[in-house]
C-alpha positions as CSV (number, residue, x, y, z in Angstrom):
1,M,66.4,66.8,206.1
2,G,67.1,70.1,204.4
3,R,70.6,70.7,203.2
4,Y,72.5,69.5,206.2
5,R,73.9,66.0,206.4
6,V,75.9,66.5,209.6
7,V,75.1,68.1,212.9
8,V,78.0,68.8,215.2
9,L,77.0,69.2,218.8
10,N,79.9,70.8,220.7
11,G,80.0,71.3,224.4
12,V,81.8,70.3,227.6
13,S,81.3,67.0,229.3
14,S,77.8,66.6,230.8
15,S,76.4,69.6,229.0
16,G,73.6,67.5,227.4
17,K,74.9,66.7,223.9
18,S,74.1,63.0,224.0
19,S,70.6,63.7,225.3
20,I,70.0,66.3,222.6
21,A,71.3,63.8,220.0
22,L,68.9,61.1,221.2
23,A,66.0,63.6,221.2
24,L,66.9,64.7,217.7
25,Q,66.9,61.1,216.5
26,A,63.4,60.7,217.8
27,L,62.2,63.9,216.0
28,L,63.9,63.6,212.7
29,P,61.8,62.2,209.8
30,E,64.7,60.0,208.5
31,P,67.2,57.9,210.4
32,W,70.4,59.7,211.5
33,L,73.4,58.0,213.1
34,R,74.5,59.3,216.5
35,L,78.3,59.1,217.0
36,G,80.2,60.7,219.8
37,I,83.7,61.2,221.2
38,D,82.7,58.8,224.0
39,D,82.2,56.1,221.3
40,L,85.8,56.7,220.1
41,V,87.2,56.6,223.7
42,D,85.2,53.4,224.4
43,A,86.6,51.8,221.1
44,V,90.3,52.2,221.8
45,P,92.1,49.5,223.7
46,D,92.3,49.8,227.5
47,W,96.1,50.3,227.3
48,L,95.6,53.5,225.2
49,R,93.7,55.1,228.1
50,E,97.0,55.1,230.1
51,G,100.3,56.8,229.4
52,N,101.3,59.6,227.2
53,A,100.3,58.2,223.7
54,G,96.6,57.7,224.4
55,I,93.9,59.7,226.3
56,T,94.2,60.2,230.0
57,F,91.6,61.6,232.4
58,A,93.5,63.2,235.2
59,P,92.1,63.3,238.7
60,D,91.7,67.1,238.5
61,G,89.4,66.7,235.4
62,R,91.9,67.5,232.7
63,V,91.8,65.4,229.6
64,I,95.3,64.8,228.1
65,V,95.4,63.7,224.5
66,G,98.5,61.9,223.3
67,D,99.7,61.5,219.7
68,E,98.3,58.0,219.1
69,F,94.8,58.9,220.3
70,A,95.0,62.1,218.2
71,R,95.9,60.0,215.1
72,L,92.9,57.7,215.8
73,D,90.7,60.7,216.3
74,R,91.6,62.1,212.9
75,A,90.9,58.7,211.3
76,W,87.6,58.5,213.1
77,G,86.6,62.0,211.7
78,A,87.5,60.7,208.2
79,G,85.3,57.7,208.8
80,V,82.4,59.9,209.9
81,A,82.8,61.9,206.7
82,A,82.9,58.7,204.6
83,M,79.7,57.5,206.2
84,V,78.0,60.8,205.4
85,G,79.4,60.7,201.9
86,A,77.9,57.2,201.5
87,G,74.4,58.5,202.4
88,A,74.2,58.2,206.2
89,P,73.5,61.6,207.9
90,V,75.3,61.8,211.3
91,L,74.8,63.6,214.6
92,V,78.3,64.2,216.0
93,D,78.6,64.5,219.8
94,E,81.9,66.3,220.2
95,V,84.1,68.0,222.8
96,L,86.4,70.3,220.9
97,L,89.2,70.6,223.4
98,S,91.2,72.8,221.0
99,G,88.2,75.1,220.3
100,A,88.5,76.8,216.9
101,A,91.4,74.5,215.8
102,G,89.2,71.5,216.4
103,Q,86.4,73.1,214.3
104,E,88.8,73.7,211.5
105,R,89.9,70.1,211.6
106,W,86.3,68.9,211.3
107,R,85.6,71.4,208.5
108,A,88.6,70.2,206.6
109,V,87.7,66.5,207.0
110,L,84.0,67.2,206.0
111,G,85.0,69.2,203.0
112,D,81.9,70.1,201.0
113,I,79.5,68.2,203.3
114,P,77.0,70.7,204.8
115,A,77.3,70.7,208.6
116,L,75.1,72.5,211.1
117,W,77.3,73.7,214.0
118,V,75.5,73.7,217.4
119,G,77.0,75.1,220.6
120,V,75.7,73.3,223.7
121,H,76.0,75.4,226.9
122,C,75.1,74.9,230.5
123,D,75.7,76.7,233.8
124,P,78.8,75.5,235.6
125,A,77.0,74.7,238.8
126,V,74.5,72.5,236.9
127,L,77.4,70.8,235.1
128,A,79.1,70.0,238.4
129,E,75.9,68.5,239.8
130,R,75.4,66.4,236.6
131,E,79.0,65.1,236.9
132,R,78.3,64.0,240.5
133,A,75.0,62.4,239.6
134,R,76.4,60.5,236.6
135,G,79.2,58.8,238.5
136,D,81.1,58.0,235.3
137,R,82.9,61.3,234.9
138,V,85.9,62.8,236.8
139,I,84.6,65.6,238.9
140,G,85.9,68.9,237.5
141,M,86.1,67.7,233.9
142,A,83.4,70.1,232.7
143,A,84.9,73.0,234.6
144,D,88.3,72.4,233.1
145,Q,86.8,72.2,229.6
146,L,84.7,75.4,229.8
147,P,87.4,77.8,228.7
148,L,88.5,75.5,225.9
149,V,85.7,74.0,223.9
150,H,83.8,77.1,222.7
151,A,86.9,79.3,222.3
152,G,86.7,80.8,218.8
153,V,84.2,78.3,217.5
154,V,81.6,79.7,215.2
155,Y,78.1,78.3,215.6
156,D,74.9,78.3,213.5
157,V,72.8,77.8,216.6
158,E,73.4,77.7,220.3
159,V,71.3,76.1,223.0
160,D,71.5,76.1,226.8
161,T,70.5,73.0,228.7
162,T,70.7,74.7,232.1
163,R,66.9,75.0,232.2
164,A,65.8,73.8,228.7
165,S,65.1,70.1,228.2
166,A,67.0,68.0,225.6
167,E,63.7,67.8,223.6
168,T,63.3,71.6,223.7
169,C,66.9,72.1,222.5
170,A,66.4,69.4,219.8
171,R,63.3,71.2,218.5
172,E,65.3,74.4,218.2
173,I,68.0,72.6,216.2
174,L,65.3,70.9,214.1
175,R,64.0,74.3,213.0
176,W,67.5,75.1,211.7
177,L,67.7,71.7,210.0
178,A,64.4,72.3,208.2
179,A,65.3,75.7,207.0
180,P,66.0,75.9,203.2
């Protein structure tokens, strides 16, 4: 649709990125793949979710990324770019823990592939309630990520899921995707 072949939805845990991506898939006139950082975390062996080399979710909500997980994350990004290059547009559900540096990493791996950058925001109190309701997140993860994920990131469009539904946010993003 339009010139974009990748949509990067960046926001803290529980901000609504996955829900927006699902809503976008339902609205888009062609099939788009939906891939997220949670898919990568789920794909690594269990032993890589422990210790310094992998990814650790600390009891206070911090996410600690080790060298081996970072290597796999870079390979995963290259794989996403290859899929797009092969003709499959992709919605990327991301948590850029390194803010602008993470965006630059994605820009480098995507190269000339046109990407729409979407900042997904939500009120901290709502995020905390969503974490409690989900039951699959460490309480405090979103709060820990708030000062990190949007730092220095430049967006084409920003949405706020505090009061807006995933479908409303998806429709806003769709307008950007349809623009010439």
